[in-house]
N, C-alpha and C positions, 0 to 999 in steps of 0.2 A: 112028040110031046116030051119026051125025056130030054131032049137037047135044050129046049128053053129053060128047063129047070136047072140045068147045069150052068147055063149062062147067068141065070139069076143068082145062083150061089157064088159064081166067080165074081160077079159084080159086087155082091155083098161082102165077099172077102176083101176085094180091092178097097171098098169103102171103109171096111173095118181097119185095114192096113193103113189107109190114108189118115183115118181118125187117130190111129195109134201114133202115127208119125207126127200129126199135128199136135197131139198132146205132148209128145216128146219134145217137139220144137217149143211148145208153150212153156214146158217145164224148164227147158234149157234157157229160153229167154228170161223166164222168171229168175232162174239161178244167176244168169248173167247180170240181170238188173240188180239182184241182191249184192253180187260181187262188186258191181259198179258203185252201188251206194256205199258199201264197205270201203271200197278204194277211195271214194270221195271223203268219207269220214276219216280214214287213215291219213289222207293227204291234208285234211284240215288240222288233224292233231299234229302231224309233222310240221305243218306251217306254223301252228301256234307254238310248238316247242322251239322252232327256229326263231320266231319273234322273241320268245322268252329268253332264249340264250343270247340273242343279239342285244336285248335290253339289259340283261345282266352284264354283258361285256361293256356296253356303253355307259352304264351307271344309271340308266333310267329306272330300273327296278332294283330293289334290295331284297335280301332274304329276310325271313320272319325273325330270325335270331338277331339280325342287325337292327331291325325295327324295335324289337323288345329291348335290346341294349340301349338304343337311343332314347326310348321312352323312359327307361329306368334312370338314365343319366339326367334327363330333363326333370323328372320328378324329384330326384335328389337335389338338383340345382334349385328347383322351386322351394323345396323344404329349407335349404340353406338360406335362400333369400328371405323366406318368411321369418326364420329365426333371427337373421340379421336385422330385419325390419322391426321385430319385437324388441331386440336389444336397443336399437336406435330410438324407438319410441320410449322405452324405459329410461334411457339416458336423457332424452329430451325432457321427460317429465321431471326427472331429478334436477336437471339444470333449471327448468322453470321454477321449481320449488325453491331452489337455492337463490335464484334471482328475486323471488317474492320475499324470502326471508331477509336477503340483503337489503332490498328496498325498504322493508319495514324497519330494519335496524337503522338504516341511514335516515329514515324519516324521524324515528324517535331521537336519534342523535342530533339531528338538525333542530328538532323542537327543544331539546335540552340546551343546545348551544344558543338558540334564540332567547330562551328564558334566562339563561345565565348572562347573556349580553344585555338584556333589558334590565336585569337586577343590577349588573355592574354599572350600566349607564345611570340608573336611578340613584345608586349610591354615589357615583361620581358627581351627578348634578347636585345631590344634597350636600356632599362635601364641598363642592364649589360654592354653593350658596352660603354654607357656614363660613367658609374661608373669606368670601366676599364681605359677609356681615362683620366678621372679626376684623378684617382689614379696614372696613369703614369705621368701626369703633376705634381701632388703633389710630386711624388718621384724625379722628375727632380728639382723642386724648393727646396726640402729638401737637395738634393745633392749639389746644388749651395750654399745653406746656410751653409751646413757642411764645404764646402771648404772655405767659407769666415770666419767661426768660427775657422777653423784650422789655417788659415793665421793670424787671430787676436791673437790666442793663441801663435803662433810662435813669432809674434812681441812682445807680452807681455813677453814671456820668454827671448827674446833677450834684451829687456829693463831692466828686472830685473837682468840679468847677468851683464850688463854694470854698473848698479847702484852698484852692489856688488863690481865690480872691482874699481869703483871710491871711494867707502867707504874704501876699503882696502888700496888704495894709500894714501888717506888723513890720515889714521891712522898711517902710517909709516913715514909721513912727507916728502914724496917724491912726491910732487905734480908736475906734468909735464903738462904744459899748452899745450894742443894739440888742434888743430883745430877740433872742433866737426864735426863728420861725419853728413852729412845731414840726417835728419829723413826721413824715407821712406814716400813717398807721397801716401796717401790713397785717392782713387777716389771713390766717391759715385756711385754705379752702381744700376740701376733700372732693375728689372726683367720684361721682356716683353714676356716671353714664356707661360704665363698662357692663357688658351683658352678664358675665358671671356674677357680678355683684347684685344685679337685679334678680337673677335666678336664686341667689342665696336669700335675698329678702322674701321672695315668694316661698321658698322652702321653710323659712322661719314662720311666716304667716300661716302656712299650712299646718305646721306643728301646733301653733297657738289655737288654730280653729278646731282641731280634733282633741285638744286637751280637755275641754269641759265635758265632752260626750264620752270619752273613754279614759278611765283612771289609769289604765295600764299603757305601757309603751307599745306602739303598734309594731308589727313585724317589719323587719327591714325589707323583705321582699315586696311589701305593699308600697314602700317608699322609693324603690329603685326606679320606677318609670318617671319620677319627677325630673325636670330638666337639670337641676343642680347636681343630683347624684349621677344621672346619666352622663353628664359632662365629665365628672370625676372618673368614672369607670372607662370612658372612651378615650379621653385625652391624656390620661396619666400613662406614660409608656412603661414605667416600672412602679406599679402601685405599691405604696407602703401599707395601705389599709384596704383590705378586700372586704367590703361590706357585704358582698353577695355570698361570701364563704364563712361569715362569722356565725358559728352555731348558737352562741348565746343571744344573738340579736334576731335570729330567725326561728 
């Protein structure tokens, strides 16, 4: 009976030893697995570092300092561009304002020139009308004078012809006393078709019309718009009587 007990103890010891060995093997396998995982992680880190170094060498990756410097440079460039753009917009606004002012000035100057041109044209037309009217009146006066000169010339020729006849009769001794024909009567005619004379008559008529209503002499400034006085002031190049500056008449 004692021998089976020893066998059982020996078997138990063997089993315990085997279990201990299995546990040791499991522990070793676990440790090896951990080391294997760590080696894989280390290999991955080394591979990442290798890729990083390769990227740095080839220029695919840059350092943080370089990125920061590049960002700073880009921000400064953007700031400068914004400042230049602001200056350009300010200059553009000033140029547009100057163009508006210049356009307004040119428009006012053009209006002034147009008004002056219209006034000058109106004055030229009025002066041309006055000149044409004066020329027409002068032509009429010259025509009347030519008619009078022609009549005088005819009378002179008639007188000379009669004198020749009288001399011829006296030379032949055949004087015949005849009743002399009456000499043609010449009447002195005054020309009253000249425009200034008509204006003078209107001026005198105006003075006569205001005399019964006003016992005093009217102010000269109220008479200057009349055609006769206006002609005196405008046509006399070196006036001897300045009616508009006479203090006693105004």
